[in-house]
TIFIPA-987611 format. One line per 3 residues: for each residue x, y, z of N, C-alpha, C. Coordinates in pm, 1 decimal. Layout:
# TIFIPA-987611
X:Y:Z:X:Y:Z:X:Y:Z; ...
//
This chain:
# TIFIPA-987611
-795.5:4715.9:2068.8:-920.2:4641.0:2106.2:-878.8:4494.9:2172.6; -972.2:4455.9:2273.3:-930.2:4347.4:2346.4:-993.6:4225.4:2268.7; -944.7:4108.6:2306.0:-946.5:3975.2:2240.9:-1104.6:3938.5:2238.9
-1189.2:3994.3:2357.2:-1338.8:3958.0:2366.0:-1424.4:4044.7:2262.4; -1381.1:4156.6:2232.9:-1447.8:4250.8:2144.0:-1421.1:4179.7:2001.7; -1300.6:4143.8:1966.5:-1252.6:4089.2:1843.6:-1337.9:3969.3:1825.2
-1362.7:3879.1:1924.3:-1424.9:3748.7:1911.7:-1575.0:3786.2:1882.9; -1641.3:3886.4:1934.6:-1779.8:3919.9:1914.0:-1791.8:3976.1:1775.4; -1690.8:4042.8:1719.4:-1717.7:4081.5:1577.5:-1700.8:3952.9:1495.6
-1617.7:3863.1:1519.5:-1612.2:3742.4:1430.0:-1742.8:3666.1:1456.8; -1800.2:3634.4:1579.9:-1919.9:3577.1:1597.0:-2021.4:3651.4:1519.9; -2018.7:3795.1:1513.1:-2147.3:3854.5:1473.1:-2145.0:3821.5:1308.0
-2044.2:3765.2:1264.9:-2041.9:3711.0:1106.8:-2068.9:3563.5:1095.4; -2057.8:3496.0:1189.7:-2054.4:3349.9:1192.4:-2179.9:3287.4:1136.1; -2184.6:3147.8:1122.1:-2309.2:3094.0:1058.9:-2425.9:3074.0:1169.4
-2386.8:3073.5:1260.6:-2503.0:3035.1:1371.0:-2575.7:3168.1:1418.9; -2708.8:3152.6:1361.3:-2794.8:3258.3:1408.9:-2792.6:3309.4:1550.6; -2801.6:3219.1:1643.6:-2825.4:3277.1:1797.7:-2675.9:3330.2:1815.7
-2571.5:3262.7:1778.4:-2449.5:3323.3:1824.4:-2441.4:3472.8:1769.5; -2471.2:3472.8:1612.6:-2466.0:3609.0:1557.2:-2545.5:3700.0:1630.8; -2669.1:3674.5:1668.6:-2745.2:3781.8:1741.6:-2694.2:3808.7:1881.8
-2640.1:3722.6:1954.6:-2598.5:3766.8:2087.0:-2468.6:3843.1:2078.3; -2373.6:3816.0:1966.1:-2273.1:3910.9:1942.7:-2306.5:4041.7:1904.4; -2408.3:4049.9:1826.7:-2457.5:4182.9:1788.7:-2506.8:4256.4:1900.6
-2588.7:4182.3:1981.1:-2650.6:4265.1:2095.0:-2526.7:4303.2:2166.1; -2413.1:4217.1:2206.4:-2303.3:4261.7:2300.3:-2218.4:4384.7:2226.9; -2200.0:4379.7:2117.7:-2129.0:4486.6:2036.9:-2204.5:4621.2:2043.5
-2329.6:4614.4:2037.6:-2436.9:4735.5:2046.4:-2418.0:4793.5:2187.1; -2440.9:4696.7:2287.2:-2415.0:4742.6:2427.8:-2296.1:4800.5:2465.6; -2187.7:4743.9:2405.6:-2055.8:4800.3:2446.9:-2030.9:4925.1:2370.6
-2080.0:4941.6:2250.2:-2065.1:5088.3:2157.9:-2165.2:5198.5:2204.1; -2251.9:5152.7:2292.7:-2329.0:5259.7:2345.9:-2258.1:5355.2:2432.0; -2126.9:5311.4:2488.9:-2024.9:5397.8:2564.3:-1923.8:5443.0:2444.9
-1839.7:5528.9:2472.8:-1718.4:5567.3:2416.5:-1612.8:5431.9:2428.9; -1564.8:5409.5:2319.5:-1466.5:5298.8:2308.7:-1337.1:5363.1:2246.5; -1220.6:5305.4:2283.8:-1088.7:5358.9:2229.1:-1047.0:5265.1:2101.0
-1132.1:5182.7:2051.6:-1102.0:5077.5:1934.6:-1174.1:5118.9:1817.2; -1252.5:5216.7:1815.5:-1339.5:5243.6:1711.0:-1260.4:5226.5:1564.0; -1158.1:5280.0:1540.6:-1065.9:5279.8:1436.3:-1008.5:5140.4:1387.6
-1006.9:5059.8:1481.2:-966.3:4908.9:1451.8:-1059.3:4854.9:1372.6; -1180.6:4885.3:1381.7:-1310.1:4821.1:1289.2:-1365.0:4912.6:1188.4; -1325.2:5042.7:1178.5:-1395.3:5145.6:1118.9:-1388.1:5123.7:958.1
-1276.7:5085.1:901.3:-1281.1:5070.3:765.6:-1335.0:4927.8:719.0; -1335.6:4833.4:808.5:-1412.1:4723.6:770.4:-1551.1:4735.1:775.4; -1615.0:4816.3:849.2:-1756.6:4839.5:864.6:-1791.3:4930.7:763.4
-1709.4:5019.6:718.3:-1742.0:5077.1:586.4:-1750.5:5008.3:478.4; -1649.4:4912.6:465.9:-1676.4:4804.4:339.6:-1801.9:4728.9:368.6; -1825.6:4686.6:487.0:-1942.9:4596.2:504.4:-2081.7:4665.0:477.4
-2087.3:4811.1:460.7:-2192.2:4881.3:419.7:-2251.3:4821.4:289.1; -2160.8:4772.3:201.6:-2202.8:4727.2:73.7:-2173.4:4574.6:61.8; -2186.5:4500.1:177.2:-2158.3:4361.5:181.0:-2261.9:4290.3:98.6
-2254.7:4178.8:27.0:-2355.6:4113.9:-39.1:-2472.1:4054.3:62.2; -2430.1:4040.1:179.3:-2538.2:3981.3:268.3:-2585.1:4112.9:341.7; -2728.9:4125.4:336.8:-2793.4:4233.5:395.6:-2787.2:4230.6:529.4
-2787.8:4148.9:601.5:-2778.3:4144.7:749.8:-2639.8:4199.8:795.1; -2533.0:4161.2:703.8:-2397.2:4225.2:730.0:-2406.9:4375.5:704.3; -2481.0:4439.3:597.9:-2481.8:4574.3:564.0:-2570.8:4642.9:695.7
-2668.9:4548.7:734.4:-2748.6:4634.0:853.3:-2659.6:4646.7:985.6; -2597.5:4515.9:1017.1:-2495.3:4548.3:1146.2:-2392.3:4635.4:1130.4; -2348.2:4658.6:1008.8:-2227.7:4759.2:992.0:-2282.9:4878.2:993.4
-2401.4:4909.0:939.7:-2454.7:5041.1:980.6:-2487.8:5087.2:1095.5; -2538.6:4992.4:1177.1:-2580.6:5021.6:1323.6:-2428.7:5018.1:1397.3; -2361.0:4951.7:1388.7:-2225.9:4968.8:1465.5:-2143.8:5091.8:1433.2
-2172.4:5148.4:1294.3:-2097.2:5263.4:1269.5:-2184.4:5379.4:1340.8; -2306.9:5393.6:1342.1:-2394.5:5481.0:1403.8:-2354.4:5489.3:1560.3; -2329.3:5381.9:1603.9:-2312.9:5363.2:1763.7:-2145.6:5399.5:1790.0
-2062.3:5381.7:1695.2:-1929.4:5433.8:1705.1:-1898.2:5570.3:1676.4; -1985.2:5649.9:1616.2:-1998.4:5787.3:1605.9:-1934.1:5860.2:1726.7; -1976.7:5833.2:1850.4:-1956.8:5895.8:1977.7:-1797.1:5878.0:1991.9
-1751.7:5774.3:1940.4:-1606.5:5724.0:1970.6:-1509.3:5774.4:1861.6; -1588.7:5863.8:1777.5:-1487.1:5902.8:1643.2:-1434.1:6058.0:1661.1; -1322.3:6049.4:1749.6:-1245.1:6174.2:1782.9:-1201.2:6251.5:1653.2
-1187.0:6168.9:1558.8:-1115.2:6218.5:1424.3:-1232.5:6284.7:1336.5; -1378.4:6253.7:1386.2:-1491.6:6303.2:1312.3:-1481.2:6240.7:1157.8; -1432.4:6132.5:1152.5:-1467.0:6065.3:1017.6:-1608.5:6046.3:962.7
-1685.1:6045.7:1045.1:-1824.0:5999.8:1020.4:-1872.6:6127.1:947.0; -1824.8:6244.5:953.6:-1851.8:6369.1:856.6:-1831.0:6328.7:723.1; -1716.0:6268.5:699.1:-1687.3:6220.9:558.7:-1749.7:6103.6:514.9
-1774.4:5998.0:609.1:-1827.2:5872.6:580.0:-1984.5:5859.7:584.2; -2064.6:5965.6:641.0:-2197.4:5960.7:656.4:-2249.7:5918.0:536.3; -2239.7:5995.2:424.3:-2313.7:5957.3:312.2:-2325.2:5796.0:271.5
-2205.3:5731.9:306.0:-2200.0:5586.9:260.1:-2291.3:5529.6:378.5; -2301.2:5573.8:508.1:-2388.7:5512.8:606.5:-2523.8:5535.5:557.5; -2570.2:5645.3:527.2:-2705.2:5701.0:485.6:-2753.8:5622.0:377.9
-2666.6:5582.0:296.8:-2691.7:5499.6:149.6:-2768.0:5374.3:198.9; -2724.6:5312.2:328.7:-2775.7:5186.9:361.3:-2938.4:5211.7:411.0; -2960.8:5329.3:444.8:-3119.7:5359.4:465.3:-3212.8:5340.5:362.9
-3141.2:5341.6:244.2:-3213.6:5306.0:101.3:-3207.7:5169.8:53.6; -3151.5:5095.3:142.1:-3114.1:4957.6:93.8:-3225.2:4868.4:15.8; -3211.1:4805.1:-74.4:-3306.6:4708.7:-151.3:-3388.0:4627.4:-58.3
-3322.0:4588.2:68.4:-3410.8:4504.6:156.8:-3461.8:4621.9:258.2; -3601.4:4620.9:259.6:-3638.9:4721.7:347.7:-3613.2:4710.4:499.0; -3595.5:4580.5:542.7:-3576.1:4556.1:669.8:-3432.0:4612.5:714.4
-3344.9:4589.5:619.9:-3197.4:4661.4:626.7:-3207.8:4814.2:626.1; -3281.8:4850.6:543.5:-3291.7:5005.1:525.2:-3348.0:5051.2:678.3; -3464.3:4989.8:709.2:-3526.0:5049.5:834.4:-3428.7:5038.7:947.5
-3375.8:4915.6:977.5:-3270.7:4890.0:1094.2:-3179.0:5003.8:1080.4; -3131.8:5039.5:974.9:-3023.9:5129.4:947.5:-3079.3:5277.3:984.5; -3172.0:5306.1:931.7:-3233.3:5438.9:947.9:-3282.2:5451.6:1109.2
-3323.5:5357.0:1170.5:-3378.4:5354.4:1301.5:-3248.9:5381.3:1399.7; -3124.2:5358.5:1358.7:-3003.5:5386.7:1442.2:-2923.3:5507.2:1406.7; -2964.0:5577.1:1300.8:-2911.3:5694.2:1251.3:-2893.3:5818.3:1347.0
-2991.8:5823.6:1443.8:-2985.7:5911.1:1539.7:-2850.5:5916.7:1628.1; -2818.9:5801.2:1637.9:-2687.8:5796.6:1729.8:-2569.5:5863.2:1660.6; -2564.2:5886.5:1552.8:-2467.9:5965.5:1479.8:-2458.7:6108.1:1546.2
-2598.7:6154.4:1561.6:-2610.7:6305.3:1599.3:-2578.6:6333.5:1752.4; -2569.6:6212.9:1841.8:-2530.4:6250.5:1941.4:-2371.5:6281.3:1980.5; -2304.0:6247.8:1882.6:-2150.1:6263.1:1866.7:-2120.3:6389.2:1892.7
-2184.6:6485.2:1860.5:-2164.5:6631.2:1869.4:-2243.9:6725.7:1772.9; -2233.5:6851.9:1799.3:-2298.1:6945.2:1733.6:-2306.4:6948.5:1574.3; -2193.6:6936.2:1522.8:-2201.0:6918.0:1376.3:-2247.7:6800.1:1335.3
-2233.6:6678.6:1394.1:-2288.3:6545.9:1348.5:-2442.1:6567.1:1376.7; -2491.4:6619.7:1469.3:-2642.2:6647.2:1494.7:-2702.7:6723.4:1400.2; -2620.0:6839.1:1359.4:-2689.3:6922.3:1237.4:-2693.5:6846.9:1115.9
-2581.4:6761.7:1080.2:-2581.6:6700.3:953.9:-2689.1:6598.9:961.8; -2698.7:6507.9:1064.4:-2828.3:6414.1:1067.8:-2968.4:6474.0:1044.7; -2965.2:6585.0:1125.1:-3100.2:6651.2:1115.2:-3117.6:6701.8:976.9
-3037.6:6747.5:897.4:-3024.9:6806.1:764.6:-3076.2:6684.4:664.6; -3008.4:6578.3:685.2:-3035.4:6455.2:596.3:-3182.1:6407.4:632.6; -3218.5:6421.9:741.0:-3370.5:6355.0:775.8:-3479.7:6450.5:745.7
-3458.1:6590.6:742.8:-3536.2:6695.1:704.7:-3558.6:6687.6:558.7; -3458.7:6651.1:506.4:-3457.1:6647.4:345.8:-3536.5:6525.0:291.5; -3496.6:6415.5:352.5:-3569.8:6286.0:315.7:-3719.9:6281.7:357.9
-3757.8:6354.3:486.3:-3905.9:6368.6:508.4:-3965.8:6425.6:411.9; -3923.2:6547.9:347.8:-3973.7:6649.0:271.0:-3981.5:6575.8:129.1; -3882.2:6484.9:84.1:-3884.3:6450.4:-52.3:-3896.5:6303.2:-77.6
-3918.7:6231.9:26.4:-3928.8:6092.2:25.7:-4064.1:6029.4:3.0; -4170.2:6119.3:-45.6:-4293.2:6054.4:-62.7:-4318.5:5965.0:-156.1; -4203.0:5963.5:-266.3:-4230.5:5873.0:-369.2:-4167.8:5726.8:-333.8
-4111.7:5716.6:-206.5:-4043.7:5588.9:-174.6:-4167.5:5517.7:-137.6; -4125.6:5359.5:-138.2:-4226.9:5264.9:-92.5:-4234.2:5265.8:66.9; -4304.6:5253.0:117.5:-4340.3:5259.7:256.4:-4317.0:5394.6:324.5
-4308.4:5506.0:260.8:-4258.3:5633.0:304.5:-4318.9:5678.6:432.0; -4451.4:5634.7:478.8:-4504.0:5663.1:588.3:-4446.0:5605.0:708.6; -4400.4:5482.6:681.4:-4301.8:5415.9:781.7:-4169.3:5484.1:801.0
-4113.9:5524.9:687.7:-3979.3:5597.5:693.9:-3988.3:5711.8:775.7; -4095.6:5788.6:736.3:-4122.8:5919.6:817.8:-4141.2:5900.6:971.1; -4209.0:5801.8:983.2:-4225.8:5765.6:1138.1:-4077.2:5741.8:1202.7
-4003.2:5681.9:1130.5:-3865.4:5646.1:1186.3:-3797.7:5771.3:1194.7; -3793.3:5855.3:1096.4:-3712.6:5982.3:1110.6:-3777.5:6066.4:1233.5; -3921.9:6081.7:1250.0:-3957.9:6152.3:1354.7:-3911.4:6092.6:1491.4
-3911.3:5971.6:1482.2:-3877.7:5896.9:1615.8:-3746.6:5914.7:1642.2; -3635.2:5949.2:1535.7:-3485.9:5957.9:1555.6:-3496.8:6101.1:1597.6; -3583.1:6202.2:1557.5:-3572.5:6335.0:1603.9:-3614.6:6337.1:1751.8
-3696.4:6258.9:1789.1:-3756.3:6248.1:1913.0:-3633.6:6201.4:2011.6; -3575.0:6093.5:1972.6:-3444.8:6040.0:2033.6:-3351.8:6159.2:2048.8; -3333.2:6232.3:1937.8:-3223.3:6326.1:1961.1:-3267.3:6439.1:2065.8
-3401.8:6475.2:2037.0:-3473.8:6597.8:2140.7:-3456.4:6532.8:2288.9; -3488.4:6396.4:2309.7:-3476.2:6358.8:2453.4:-3320.6:6357.1:2492.4; -3225.6:6342.6:2399.3:-3083.7:6341.5:2441.9:-3042.4:6476.1:2473.2
-3066.2:6565.2:2391.8:-3017.1:6708.8:2395.9:-3116.9:6795.9:2468.9; -3236.0:6766.5:2448.3:-3343.8:6851.0:2518.8:-3334.8:6990.9:2444.7; -3320.9:7006.0:2323.2:-3316.6:7117.6:2262.5:-3462.1:7134.9:2189.4
-3521.2:7243.9:2206.7:-3649.6:7280.5:2157.3:-3665.1:7297.2:2006.4; -3543.5:7326.1:1947.4:-3533.4:7337.6:1791.1:-3558.6:7221.3:1725.5; -3518.9:7097.5:1794.2:-3531.2:6982.8:1729.0:-3665.1:6934.6:1737.7
-3767.9:6946.5:1839.6:-3888.7:6922.5:1866.1:-3965.4:7003.4:1764.9; -3913.5:7152.6:1737.8:-4004.8:7222.9:1646.4:-3967.7:7191.0:1523.3; -3861.1:7153.2:1463.9:-3837.6:7090.1:1339.7:-3935.6:6987.3:1304.2
-3937.8:6906.3:1396.2:-4025.9:6781.6:1388.4:-4190.6:6834.0:1378.5; -4206.2:6913.3:1473.1:-4344.9:6954.3:1442.0:-4370.0:7043.0:1318.0; -4274.9:7100.9:1273.6:-4308.0:7175.5:1139.5:-4317.9:7095.7:1016.9
-4243.3:6972.1:1043.5:-4256.8:6855.8:928.6:-4401.9:6793.1:934.0; -4430.4:6763.8:1067.4:-4568.1:6695.4:1093.1:-4695.4:6784.3:1033.5; -4664.8:6916.2:1057.8:-4772.0:7013.4:1002.2:-4774.4:7007.8:862.9
-4682.1:6965.4:771.9:-4682.0:6940.4:631.7:-4757.4:6838.0:577.9; -4779.9:6732.7:688.6:-4862.3:6611.5:611.5:-4987.4:6639.6:602.9; -5032.4:6592.5:480.6:-5195.2:6627.6:444.3:-5281.4:6529.2:509.6
-5228.8:6393.8:510.8:-5319.8:6286.2:556.5:-5345.1:6307.9:717.7; -5473.5:6345.8:761.8:-5498.4:6346.2:909.6:-5466.3:6240.8:984.7; -5475.2:6122.4:931.0:-5444.7:5998.9:1012.6:-5296.0:5982.7:1056.6
-5215.4:6020.4:940.0:-5056.3:5999.7:982.7:-5022.3:6124.8:1046.6; -5091.8:6235.8:1026.4:-5033.2:6363.4:1109.8:-5059.4:6336.4:1241.2; -5174.0:6268.6:1277.5:-5204.2:6254.2:1437.9:-5115.9:6140.3:1477.4
-5078.7:6027.5:1402.8:-4991.8:5930.8:1426.6:-4857.1:6002.9:1468.8; -4819.1:6082.1:1385.6:-4675.3:6142.7:1395.4:-4667.7:6240.6:1513.1; -4762.2:6308.8:1542.6:-4792.2:6399.5:1645.5:-4769.8:6337.2:1774.2
-4828.6:6200.5:1799.6:-4814.5:6112.3:1914.8:-4681.7:6077.2:1956.7; -4596.6:6098.9:1855.1:-4443.7:6049.7:1891.5:-4396.8:6150.0:1975.8; -4442.7:6286.6:1974.8:-4386.4:6379.2:2072.3:-4464.7:6411.2:2172.3
-4563.0:6331.0:2194.6:-4650.4:6357.4:2327.4:-4605.3:6304.7:2440.4
//
């Protein structure tokens, strides 16, 4: 890992809000492509998923999701439950930011995509007792839309449409259908 990226990770944990945000944006931008240093930060990011600071948990989850494309050892297959746990964070904004990035794990490969889809389908079906479950469902469907756009696989779209068809509230069913228009 080059010194600039190391510095960005340090800045993303620093006290200055603007500096943290800029570093966060830079790390996300860099990790949108494959990098050769994913394992230099992997274990620390796993640890940060349970950090006392919710911002650290959120950033760690988003960075790990982005780094899945650089995970040649497929560690994410074992570590995904830890990442998924942050999507249930006590701070809803942390949970939501983590959930909204989870689709990026799915673009790392077929096994990763299938795993992410499985988790999301299960949550969509069984998550109605969660607070803000309509927003969570919206995020899940948007993740599926992102995966569909990436892979152009009709089965992803069909899975989402099948889930939408199970929604009893017409208002939300319409809202969710609009994601796939």
